[in-house]
C-alpha positions as CSV (number, residue, x, y, z in Angstrom):
1,X,-33.4,-76.9,-68.6
2,X,-31.7,-77.3,-72.0
3,X,-30.0,-80.3,-73.4
4,X,-28.4,-81.6,-76.6
5,X,-27.8,-85.3,-77.4
6,X,-26.4,-86.8,-80.6
7,X,-25.9,-90.3,-82.0
8,X,-24.8,-91.8,-85.3
9,X,-27.1,-94.5,-86.6
10,X,-25.8,-97.2,-89.0
11,X,-28.8,-96.8,-91.4
12,X,-29.5,-94.5,-94.3
13,X,-31.3,-91.2,-93.7
14,X,-34.5,-92.3,-95.5
15,X,-34.8,-95.4,-93.4
16,X,-34.1,-93.5,-90.2
17,X,-36.7,-91.0,-91.1
18,X,-39.3,-93.6,-92.0
19,X,-38.7,-95.4,-88.7
20,X,-38.8,-92.1,-86.7
21,X,-41.9,-90.9,-88.5
22,X,-44.0,-94.1,-87.9
23,X,-46.2,-93.8,-84.8
24,X,-46.9,-97.6,-85.0
25,X,-43.2,-98.3,-84.3
26,X,-42.8,-96.0,-81.3
27,X,-43.4,-98.7,-78.7
28,X,-40.5,-100.7,-80.2
29,X,-38.1,-97.9,-79.0
30,X,-40.1,-96.3,-76.3
31,X,-40.8,-99.3,-74.0
32,X,-42.9,-97.4,-71.4
33,X,-45.2,-96.0,-74.1
34,X,-48.7,-97.4,-73.5
35,X,-50.6,-95.5,-76.2
36,X,-50.4,-93.0,-78.9
37,X,-53.7,-91.4,-79.9
38,X,-54.1,-88.8,-82.6
39,X,-56.3,-86.0,-81.4
40,X,-56.3,-83.8,-84.6
41,X,-54.4,-83.3,-87.8
42,X,-52.3,-85.8,-89.8
43,X,-49.7,-87.8,-87.9
44,X,-46.3,-86.1,-88.1
45,X,-47.5,-83.0,-89.9
46,X,-47.3,-79.4,-88.5
47,X,-50.3,-78.7,-86.3
48,X,-51.0,-82.4,-85.6
49,X,-51.9,-83.1,-81.9
50,X,-51.5,-86.5,-80.2
51,X,-51.8,-87.8,-76.7
52,X,-49.0,-90.1,-75.5
53,X,-49.5,-92.1,-72.3
54,X,-46.5,-93.7,-70.6
55,X,-46.3,-96.1,-67.6
56,X,-43.5,-94.8,-65.5
57,X,-43.0,-97.4,-62.8
58,X,-46.8,-97.7,-62.2
59,X,-47.5,-94.0,-62.6
60,X,-49.3,-92.8,-65.7
61,X,-47.7,-89.8,-67.4
62,X,-49.7,-88.1,-70.2
63,X,-48.0,-85.9,-72.8
64,X,-49.8,-83.8,-75.4
65,X,-47.6,-83.6,-78.5
66,X,-48.0,-80.8,-81.1
67,X,-45.9,-81.0,-84.2
68,X,-44.6,-77.5,-84.9
69,X,-42.4,-78.0,-87.9
70,X,-41.3,-80.7,-90.3
71,X,-38.8,-80.7,-93.2
72,X,-38.6,-84.3,-94.3
73,X,-36.2,-86.1,-94.0
74,X,-34.0,-83.6,-92.1
75,X,-36.0,-82.0,-89.3
76,X,-38.9,-82.4,-87.0
77,X,-39.9,-80.2,-84.0
78,X,-42.7,-80.3,-81.5
79,X,-44.0,-79.3,-78.1
80,X,-44.9,-81.6,-75.3
81,X,-47.2,-80.5,-72.5
82,X,-47.8,-82.4,-69.2
83,X,-49.0,-81.5,-65.7
84,X,-45.3,-81.0,-64.8
85,X,-44.4,-78.5,-67.5
86,X,-43.6,-78.1,-71.2
87,X,-40.8,-79.1,-73.5
88,X,-39.8,-78.1,-77.0
89,X,-37.9,-80.9,-78.7
90,X,-36.1,-80.4,-82.0
91,X,-34.7,-83.4,-84.0
92,X,-32.1,-83.0,-86.8
93,X,-31.2,-85.9,-89.1
94,X,-28.1,-85.5,-91.4
95,X,-26.8,-88.0,-93.9
96,X,-23.1,-88.5,-93.1
97,X,-22.4,-90.9,-95.9
98,X,-21.8,-94.7,-96.1
99,X,-25.4,-95.4,-95.2
100,X,-25.1,-93.6,-91.8
101,X,-27.3,-90.8,-90.3
102,X,-26.3,-88.3,-87.6
103,X,-29.2,-87.5,-85.2
104,X,-29.1,-84.5,-83.0
105,X,-31.9,-83.8,-80.5
106,X,-32.2,-80.5,-78.7
107,X,-34.6,-80.0,-75.9
108,X,-35.8,-77.1,-73.7
109,X,-37.8,-78.1,-70.7
110,X,-39.7,-75.7,-68.5
111,X,-41.4,-76.9,-65.3
112,X,-44.4,-75.5,-63.5
113,X,-45.5,-75.3,-59.9
114,X,-43.6,-77.4,-57.4
115,X,-41.8,-79.1,-60.3
116,X,-39.9,-75.9,-60.9
117,X,-38.0,-76.6,-57.7
118,X,-37.9,-80.4,-58.2
119,X,-36.7,-79.9,-61.8
120,X,-33.2,-79.5,-60.6
121,X,-33.3,-83.1,-59.3
122,X,-35.0,-84.3,-62.6
123,X,-32.3,-83.0,-64.9
124,X,-30.0,-86.0,-64.7
125,X,-32.9,-88.4,-65.1
126,X,-34.3,-86.5,-68.2
127,X,-30.8,-86.6,-69.8
128,X,-30.4,-90.3,-69.1
129,X,-33.9,-91.1,-70.3
130,X,-33.3,-89.2,-73.6
131,X,-30.0,-90.9,-74.2
132,X,-31.5,-94.3,-73.5
133,X,-34.4,-93.5,-75.9
134,X,-31.9,-92.5,-78.6
135,X,-29.9,-95.7,-78.1
136,X,-33.1,-97.7,-78.3
137,X,-34.1,-96.0,-81.5
138,X,-30.6,-96.5,-83.0
139,X,-30.9,-100.3,-82.3
140,X,-34.4,-100.3,-83.8
141,X,-33.5,-98.4,-86.9
142,X,-30.3,-100.4,-87.5
143,X,-32.2,-103.7,-87.1
144,X,-35.0,-102.5,-89.4
145,X,-32.3,-101.5,-92.0
146,X,-30.7,-104.9,-91.8
147,X,-34.0,-106.7,-92.2
148,X,-34.7,-104.7,-95.4
149,X,-31.2,-105.4,-96.7
150,X,-31.5,-109.1,-96.2
């Protein structure tokens, strides 16, 4: 299952990148995230591996994140593995002028086992979840930008 989402953030590219690249701020825009634990490498750098644990309505979901590529402040890509399948997520950040940043997220999810069949039913939820996460991040980055400007 492939998807593409985009959003314009009313914050400059450097501020957006700094907010996106900070594991300590992830809980502010990913409310179901319980923990982010580095397993190896340097946070956000190619080859870095981390475990992310989410509480999804009482069910624990664990993702293993591996950063595959990074071109600061424009691009970050990584893979995410779980017991349900794998995902490749690519994030592009482009300065569009006037202190605004265009964020495009591409994803390619592949499910395994019984989730291959159930994946059809998950597609809408995955899309809604990613759009909500991007909206949460937009609010977080814009608020952070406003705090630094004040």
